[in-house]
N, C-alpha and C positions, 0 to 999 in steps of 0.2 A: 423532576429529578434529571440528572445528567449521568449517563452510563458511559464510562471510558474503557475501551478495550485496546487502544493503540498505545500500549504500555502496560504496566501492571494494572490488573482489573480493580477499578474503584467506582464507588457511587457517590455523587455529589448532590447534596440537598441544600440549596442556598449556599452559604459559605462553609458548610460542614462536609468534610470528606470522610467516608467510612469504607472499610474493607473487611473481608471475611477471613478469619484466622484458620478455619477448617478447610483444607485444600479440596476435599471432595465436594463440599457445598459450593465452593468457589468454581469448580469445574462445572457443576450443575448450572449455576447462574450464567457462566460464560456460554454454555451450549444453548441455553434458552434465549439469551440475548442475540446470539449469532442468527438464530432462527426466529427472531422476533415476529410475532403475529402469525406464526406457523406452528402447527402441532408437531411436537417432537415425540415420536413413539418411545415408550418406556424402555424397550430393548436397546434403542440407540443411546438413551441417556445412561443406562447401566453400562453399556460398552464404553462410553466416554469415561465413566467414573472408575470402573474396575478392569477394563480391558477384556481379554478373552477368559480370564480366570475369575468368574463370578463367585462370590461367597454363597453359602447355602441359602441364606435369607436375603438375597439381593433385592427382591421386590419390596420387602418390608423395610430394608435399609433405605431404599430410594424414597419411600413415603416419609420416613423420618427426616431425610435431608430436604425434601420439599417443604415440610412443615417448618423446619428451621429457617429456610430461605424466605418463606412467607413472613415469618416474624421479623427477619432482618429488613425486609422491604416495607414493612408496615409503617405508615406515616399518619400522624393525627390529621384529621380533616379529609382523608382520602377514603372513599367508600370502597370496601372490598379489597381484594389482593390483585396485583397485576398478573399473578400466576393462576391460571385457570385449568382445572382438570377437564380434559376433553379427549374422548376416545380417539386413538389408542394410546394417549399419553398426556402431555401437558403443553400449554402454550403460554408464553409471556406476552401480555398485551400492554405495551407502554401507553401512558396517558397522552393526550394530544399535545401537552406542553413538555413532555419528556424529550430528551435529546440523547441520541446514540452517536458517539463521536465518529465511528466508522461510516455511518450513513452521511454525516455532514462532510466527511472527507471525500466520499465518492461523488456527492452532489457538486462539490467545488471542482473536482476534476472534470465532470461533465460540462460545467459552466465554462471552465477554462478552455476546454476543447472547442466549444461553440465560438468562443472569442477568437481562437486561432483561425477557425474556418472563415471568419468574417474579417480577418486581419486587424483585430483590435488587440494588438500584442501587449500593450501596457496593462489592459484589463486582465488579459490571460495571465500575465506574470503575477499580478496580485492574487488571482484565484489559486494558482499553483503554490505560491508561497504560503498563503493562508492554509491550504490543504496540508502541506508538509509541516506547518507549525502545530498541527494537532497531534503529532507524534511525540510521545514522551520516552520511547524506548522500544525494545522488542515487543511484538504483538503479544498481549496477555502475559508479558514477562516470562514467556516459555512455560506457561502453566501446565499444559497437558499435552498428550500425544495421541489422543483418540482421533478418529476420522473427521469429526465435525470441527474440532479445534485446529487440527493440523491442516485441513483443507482451507479453513478460514485464514490462518496465518500465511499460508502459501499465496492465496489470492490477494491478500492485503499487501504483502511484500512486493508482489509483481505490480500491483497498481501503484505502489509508491515509486518503484523504479520508472514506470511509465510517466508518472508525474514529474520526476526529476528530468527525464528526457525532454518532455514538452516545455518545462521551465527553461532549460538551457536553450531550446529552439526559440522560444519567445525572446530571450535575452539576445540571441544572435540577430534576430530581426530588429531589435532595438539598438544594434550597433555596439554591444558591450563585449566584443570579442576579447579584448585585452584582459578584462577582469575575469574572463572565464578560463583562461589557459591553465592556471594553477589548479582550479577545481577539476577540470577535465583530465589533467594528468592523474589526479587522485582517483577519479571515477574509473578511468581505464585500468588503473592498477588494481583497484578493488573489484572490478567487474570485467575481467579481461575478455569474456566471451560475448559481451554486449556490444555489437558492432556500431550501434548508434553513437555511443560515446566516442569511439575511435574516429568515426566520421565527423562528429562535431569538433573534436580536437583538431583534426586536419584543417577544417574550415576556419576555426578560431586562430590557429597559427598562421595560416596564409593571410588572413585579414590583418594580422598583427605584423605584416612584413617579414614573416619568418617562413618563406617558401621551402627552404631546405629542411627545416624542422618538420614541416607538414609532410613532405615526402618521406622523411625518416620515420615519422609516426605511422605512415601507411605500411612501410616495409616491416616495421616491428610488429604491427597487428597482423599482417599477412603471414609472417613467419610463425607467429604464435598459433594462428588458426590452422595452418597446415600441420604443425607439429602436434597440436592437441586433438584436432578433429579430422584432419586430412581433407580439408575443404579450402577453397579460395574465398576471399572476402565476398560479401553480397554485392549485387549489381550496383546499387546506389553508391557504395563505397568505391567500387572500381571506376564508376563514372566520374566521381569527384576527383579521384587520383588522376585520371586522364585530363580533366579540366585544369587541374593545378599544373600538370606538365605543360599544357598549352598556354596557360596563363592568359587566356583571352576570352574566358567565359564570363559574361556579365553577371551571372548568378554568384560568382565568387566575390563580387564586390557588393552586389545588391542583396536581394532577399536570400535568406538561408535556404539550403537544400531542405525541401519539405519532408516532414515526418508524416507518417500515416496517422492522421488525427480524425 
């Protein structure tokens, strides 16, 4: 089976896609998938489902939801249930051939990062694009707001932004600066506090023979950072600005300014 969390939660078995109509059972499945192969205590699961205001018979209600989830995940030809009772709670144990999309996403990012470190930029680009292609919408479709689901969504969204940053960096190494300008203007508008995008925009503009626009992009970002946070741009961004002013740094024409990979 394939479990997908990078979008609305759904389970795919062959060519058949299924979802859960009961939200509390869906939250239970999401929490167990996020902690796959690890025991999730009953009190944490109840907190995810009901928050701080537990009903009088919360423990009994959780048992009912676990039973419903086991029925939902039951498949002919599969021995036992992937959900196992194990003190102090429950654990979801995927089969060897089961796939969790967020795990595939993270593995592709790691592989792409390795390719960047060994200067295999085309392979890195392919990894990052495949990783981003796994996303179908907001993580879990904004299903719940408990600590497990909220922490997972935050972590995945941050990993996604890192993936976009590294994808742009790989494309800069491949000389695709002109194609990136429009995208980077959008990314800096949507993520004004992520200095990496501003830095990449400056480099893409300079390499596209738009030195004045590159300097203007720096001034715009600097003004925004000072107004919003009271801080100057980061050191790599200031270094790039000075290099553009001098217009004599080989790095401006050759390899892109390195990201921390």
